C-alpha positions as CSV (number, residue, x, y, z in Angstrom):
1,M,-0.2,0.2,-0.2
2,L,1.4,3.8,-1.5
3,R,1.6,6.1,1.8
4,K,0.7,9.5,0.8
5,I,2.5,12.4,2.1
6,D,0.1,15.3,2.2
7,Q,2.5,18.2,3.7
8,P,3.1,20.7,0.4
9,I,6.4,21.2,-0.8
10,E,7.4,24.6,-0.6
11,N,8.1,25.6,-4.5
12,C,5.4,23.5,-6.2
13,R,3.1,26.3,-7.6
14,E,1.9,24.7,-10.3
15,C,0.4,21.7,-9.1
16,P,-0.9,21.6,-5.6
17,N,-1.3,17.8,-5.3
18,L,2.2,16.7,-5.8
19,R,3.0,13.7,-3.5
20,Y,5.7,11.4,-2.5
21,N,6.6,8.9,-0.2
22,V,10.0,6.9,0.6
23,Y,9.3,5.0,-2.2
24,V,7.7,5.9,-5.2
25,R,6.6,9.3,-5.6
26,Q,3.9,10.0,-7.4
27,H,2.9,13.1,-9.4
28,H,-1.6,13.1,-10.1
29,C,-3.5,16.0,-10.5
30,D,-7.2,14.4,-10.0
31,G,-6.1,13.0,-6.7
32,D,-7.5,10.0,-7.1
33,I,-4.1,7.7,-6.7
34,E,-5.5,4.5,-5.6
35,N,-7.1,3.5,-8.4
36,D,-3.6,4.2,-11.1
37,T,-1.1,0.9,-11.1
38,I,2.9,2.3,-11.2
39,S,3.1,2.0,-14.8
40,D,0.2,4.4,-14.8
41,I,1.9,6.5,-12.8
42,D,5.7,6.2,-14.1
43,G,3.2,7.9,-17.7
44,I,1.7,10.3,-15.8
45,L,5.7,10.9,-13.9
46,D,7.6,10.6,-17.5
47,N,5.5,13.8,-18.6
48,C,5.6,16.0,-16.0
49,P,7.1,19.2,-16.4
50,L,8.2,19.7,-12.7
51,P,11.5,18.6,-11.4
52,D,11.4,14.7,-9.2
53,A,10.0,15.2,-6.4
54,G,12.7,13.1,-4.7
55,V,16.4,11.4,-6.1
56,K,15.4,7.9,-7.6
57,T,17.6,4.7,-7.3
58,S,18.8,2.6,-10.2
59,C,21.0,-0.8,-9.6
60,V,22.9,-1.4,-12.5
61,V,25.7,-4.1,-13.4
62,M,29.3,-4.1,-14.3
63,L,29.5,-7.4,-16.3
64,I,32.8,-9.0,-16.8
65,R,34.1,-11.3,-19.3
66,D,37.6,-12.4,-20.7
67,G,38.6,-8.8,-19.4
68,K,36.0,-6.4,-21.3
69,V,32.6,-4.9,-19.5
70,L,29.5,-5.5,-21.4
71,L,28.1,-1.8,-22.1
72,G,25.5,-1.1,-24.2
73,E,24.7,2.4,-26.7
74,R,21.7,4.0,-24.7
75,G,19.1,4.6,-27.8
76,E,16.8,7.9,-28.3
77,D,13.8,6.8,-25.8
78,C,16.2,7.1,-22.9
79,Q,15.2,9.3,-20.5
80,T,19.3,10.3,-19.4
81,S,22.6,10.0,-21.1
82,K,21.4,9.3,-24.8
83,G,23.4,8.3,-27.2
84,E,26.5,7.3,-24.5
85,F,27.7,3.9,-23.9
86,A,26.0,2.4,-20.5
87,F,26.1,-0.8,-18.3
88,P,23.0,-2.6,-18.3
89,G,20.5,-1.8,-15.1
90,G,17.7,0.8,-14.0
91,R,15.2,2.0,-11.4
92,M,14.3,-0.4,-8.6
93,D,11.6,-2.0,-8.8
94,Y,8.4,-0.9,-5.2
95,G,9.2,-3.6,-3.1
96,N,12.5,-5.5,-4.6
97,T,15.7,-5.6,-3.1
98,P,19.2,-3.7,-5.0
99,K,19.9,-7.7,-5.9
100,Q,16.5,-8.3,-7.3
101,S,16.3,-5.5,-9.2
102,A,20.0,-5.9,-10.8
103,V,19.1,-9.5,-12.1
104,R,16.1,-8.4,-13.5
105,E,17.1,-5.2,-15.2
106,V,20.1,-6.9,-16.7
107,F,17.2,-9.8,-18.2
108,E,14.9,-7.4,-19.2
109,E,17.8,-5.6,-21.1
110,T,20.5,-7.8,-22.5
111,G,18.4,-11.8,-21.8
112,L,21.7,-12.9,-19.2
113,V,20.5,-15.0,-16.4
114,I,22.6,-13.8,-13.4
115,E,21.6,-14.9,-9.6
116,E,21.8,-12.6,-6.8
117,K,24.3,-14.4,-4.7
118,D,27.0,-14.0,-7.4
119,L,26.2,-10.1,-7.6
120,K,29.7,-8.1,-5.5
121,F,28.3,-4.4,-4.7
122,F,31.1,-2.1,-5.8
123,R,30.1,1.6,-5.1
124,Y,27.1,4.2,-5.6
125,V,27.2,7.2,-7.5
126,D,25.4,10.1,-7.5
127,E,24.3,11.2,-10.9
128,Y,22.2,14.5,-11.5
129,F,20.5,15.1,-14.3
130,P,19.0,19.1,-13.9
131,N,18.2,19.1,-17.9
132,E,16.1,16.4,-17.7
133,K,14.7,17.0,-14.2
134,R,16.5,13.7,-12.5
135,H,18.4,12.6,-9.9
136,Y,19.6,8.9,-9.5
137,V,21.9,7.4,-6.7
138,S,23.1,4.3,-9.0
139,L,23.8,1.6,-6.8
140,V,26.9,-0.3,-8.8
141,F,27.7,-4.2,-8.7
142,V,30.1,-6.3,-10.1
143,V,29.3,-9.9,-12.1
144,V,33.0,-11.8,-12.7
145,C,32.3,-14.2,-16.0
146,P,28.1,-14.0,-17.0
147,K,27.3,-17.0,-18.8
148,G,25.5,-16.9,-22.2
149,E,25.6,-13.8,-25.5
150,P,23.3,-10.6,-25.1
151,I,21.0,-9.8,-27.3
152,N,19.5,-6.2,-27.2
153,K,15.9,-7.0,-25.9
154,E,15.3,-3.4,-25.7
155,P,16.2,-1.8,-28.7
156,D,14.0,1.1,-27.9
157,K,16.4,1.9,-25.7
158,C,19.8,0.3,-26.7
159,K,21.3,0.1,-30.0
160,G,23.6,-2.9,-28.6
161,W,25.3,-4.6,-26.5
162,E,29.3,-4.7,-26.9
163,W,32.3,-6.5,-25.1
164,I,34.7,-3.9,-24.8
165,D,37.9,-3.9,-23.9
166,P,38.3,-1.3,-20.7
167,D,41.2,0.7,-21.8
168,N,39.7,1.7,-24.7
169,L,36.1,2.9,-24.0
170,P,34.1,4.9,-26.9
171,N,34.5,8.5,-26.5
172,N,30.9,8.6,-25.8
173,T,31.0,6.4,-21.9
174,F,28.8,7.7,-19.8
175,W,31.3,9.5,-17.0
176,A,29.9,7.5,-14.4
177,V,30.9,4.3,-16.0
178,R,34.3,5.2,-17.1
179,E,34.6,6.6,-13.7
180,S,33.7,3.0,-12.4
181,I,35.3,1.2,-14.7
182,E,38.6,3.1,-14.2
183,L,38.2,2.4,-9.7
184,F,37.8,-1.5,-10.9
185,K,41.2,-1.5,-12.6
């Protein structure tokens, strides 16, 4: 059950019905949040002209095989870092642990099956996108030598997956990915 916090947000003059909580921030102008699904709320949020009411948590995975890392070039339908190479990953779903989210995101995007027990937490990254009015804290996990070959299961969000030598990253590699790879070496 979603818990609403009805305290007004000081600098929100355009929409008095902005609500948020620890797990899911919500924007809905008719006040009927209980009858909306999470996907409905996400659609409303994606079209909201106001900055997010809170920071989102995402989980990304640095997959390593034979000394190379798996990166995908983000497509035009991505909300942030369009055209940049990044790890597979995405937002945490309500009720999921970080590891559950990481496993789900890797499978949804690449078709690769990884297990929670094999994920090693590496670091977190504070990612602020003022132009997109988005703010994420990304939890970066590492998996060494996953089995299988990646497939592009979300071609609208990714141009394709490649195993890339960490010493020869593309120029358009997302800064947080480049930084994570350098710290991991």
